[in-house]
N, C-alpha and C positions, 0 to 999 in steps of 0.2 A: 511697365507693370504688364500691360498686353503682350510685348514680345516675349517676356519670361514665361508666361502663362501658355502661349502658343508652343513655345519649346518644349515646356513639361508636357502638354498633352501629345506632340510630335512623339516626343520620347515612349510614352504611355502606348502610341497607336503601334509604334515600331515594335516594342515588346509583345503587344497583343497579336500582332501579326505573324512573329516568329512563333508564339505559341500556337498559334492557328495551325502554321504548316507541321509543328510538332505533334498536334492532335490527330490530324488528320493521317500523318504518317503511322503513329501509333495504332491506329483503328485498322489501318490496311495490313501492318504487320500481325496484328492480333489472328486474323484469317477467320474469323467466325460471323462474317457476313460485314456489310458496311451501310453507313447511312444513305439514304434514298440519291441523293447527288452523286455521292463517290461510288456507290455501285453502278449507277448509270454511266460515269466516265471510265470506270474500270472495264465495264461491258464492251465500250465503243473503243476504248485504248487497245484492249484483245482483240476485236474485230479487226482494227485498221492498224495492228502492230506497231502502237505508239507507246511512250512513256505516259503514267497516269497523268503527272502534272503537264504534260503537254495537251492532253485530251481536256483536261480541266481548263485551261489557257483557252481553247477554241470554243468551248461553251460558255466561258465568260465574257469572251468578247461578244458573241450572240446575245447573251444577256443584257451586255452593255448598250448594244445597239437598240435592242427593244426598249431599255430603258429611256434612252434620250428620245427616242420616237414617241414614248405615251409621255413623257414630260413636257414635250412641246415648249422648251426654252432654248435661248442661245447657249452654244458651246461655252463652258466655263472652264478656268483653269484648273479648279478641282478635278473636272472631268480627265483632264491630263494624268493628273496623280492617281486617279481610280485606275485607269486602264495601265498604268507603269506599275501600279501596285498587284494588280490582278497577275499581269505575266510575271513579275518577280515572285508571287507566291506558289506559281506552277513550278518554277526553279527550285524553290526551297523545299517543295514536297518531293521533286525528283532526287533532290540532294539527301534528304533523310531517307526516303524509301531505298535508293538505289546504291547510296553509298554509306552512310552513317549505320542504316540497320540491313545492311546487305547480307551480313552472317547472323544476323540477330533471329534466334530459332526460340520459340516458347513450347516446351512439350507438354507441361501441364494445363489441362484445358481450364482449370482455376485461373490460373496466371492469365490465361488467354482474355478470360472474360475480365479480369480485374484491368489488363493492360487496354482492353477497348473501352472499358467504363471511364479510364484515365483521359485516355485520347478523346472520348466525347465530350467530357467535360471541359477540357482544354478548348477543344474546338468551338463548342457552343458559347462560352462565356468569353472567349475572345472575339467570336462575331458580333455579339451582343455589345461589348465593351466597344469596339471598332465603331460600330454604328452609332452609340451614344456620344463618342467623341467628335465624329464628324470631320475629320481631317483625312483620313485614309477609309476610302469605301468599297464595298465589293459589290460588284454588278447583280447578283440575285438577289442580295438583301437589299440593295438601293432600289432595285426593280419591286420588291416587296413592299417598302415603304411608300413608293410612289402611287402603287395599287391600293395600297390602304388608305391614302388620301383620296384617290378617285373614286373608288368604291365603298368609303366609308366603313372597312372593315377593320378589325384587329390584325397587329402585325402576326401573331401567332398562328391566327386562323389562315390567312393568306400563304405563309410559309408551309404550313401542313397540307395545303392543297398542290403546291409545288411538289412535296414530296411523294404524294399520291399520284401525280403525273410521271415523276421519276420511276417509281415502284412499277407501274403498270408497263412503262417503256421498256425498263431492264428486262422484266419477264418475259414480253414478246420478242424482245431481240435475241434473249438467250434461247428462247426453245426454238425459233426460226434457224438460227445459226448453229446450234449445238454446242456452242461455248460454254464457259465456266458460269455457274450461276452464283452470283454474289449476294443473293438475296438468301440471310439465314437468320438465325438467332438475334445476331448484333442488329440486323436490320430492323427489327421489331422495337429493340431497346431504343435504338436510334428514333424511330418514328413516336415512340412514346414521350422520349425525353429532349430531343434537341430542339425543337420549336420552342418548347416552354422553358428549358434553360437559357436559350437564347434571348426570348421575350422578358424573362425575369431579370436578367442581367442588363439588358437595354433599358427597361424602365427604371430599374433601380439606380443605375448611373444618370439617366438622364434627368431624372429629379433631383440630382446633386452637382451636376455639373454647371 
C-alpha cells in the first residue's frame, strides 16, 4: 500500500515538475517581463552569455548549498534527488524555450498577457504542489521552508522577501551593464500573485496529503 502511494505521489511530482518548466517557458516567451527569479536569471544569462536554464541551475545550486548549511543536518538521499531534479529542471526550461517555442511568436499584447498569466499559474501551482508532496524539492523553496521554521515566519512572507531581493539585484545589474531590462508589467503581476498562489496550493495540498 505504501509503495503504491509513493509511486502515485512520484508520478504527481513528475507531472508538476514538467508543468513548472512549461509555465516558466511560457512566461519567458510572453515577453512582458518575468517573475523576480526568472528576471534575475535572464539578466545574468544575458550578461554571461548563457542559456536561461543553465543560469537557473547555477543559482539553484547556490540556493541548495545555503539550504544545507542552514538546515544543519546530515546529507540525505532526498538531497540527491533534489539536486538532480534541479539540474533536470534547467534542461527542461532550455528545451521548451530554445526548441519547442523557438519559433513561437505572439503579436497580440492581450495574448501575451494571457500567455504570461497561464505560465504564472502553472509555475506557482506546480511549485506549491511539489513542495506539498515532498518527494522532489526545489532549492529556493526548500530554503524558504527551512527559513520559515527557523524564523517562525509564513512561507508566503519569506518567498516575497526573496522576490524583493531579486528585483533589486536585477535592476542594479541591468542599469550598470546596460543590458535588457526584464522588469516590466509581468514582474508586477508575478510579485502580486506568485507567492500567494504557491502558498495557497502548498497549504491546500499539505492538509490533504
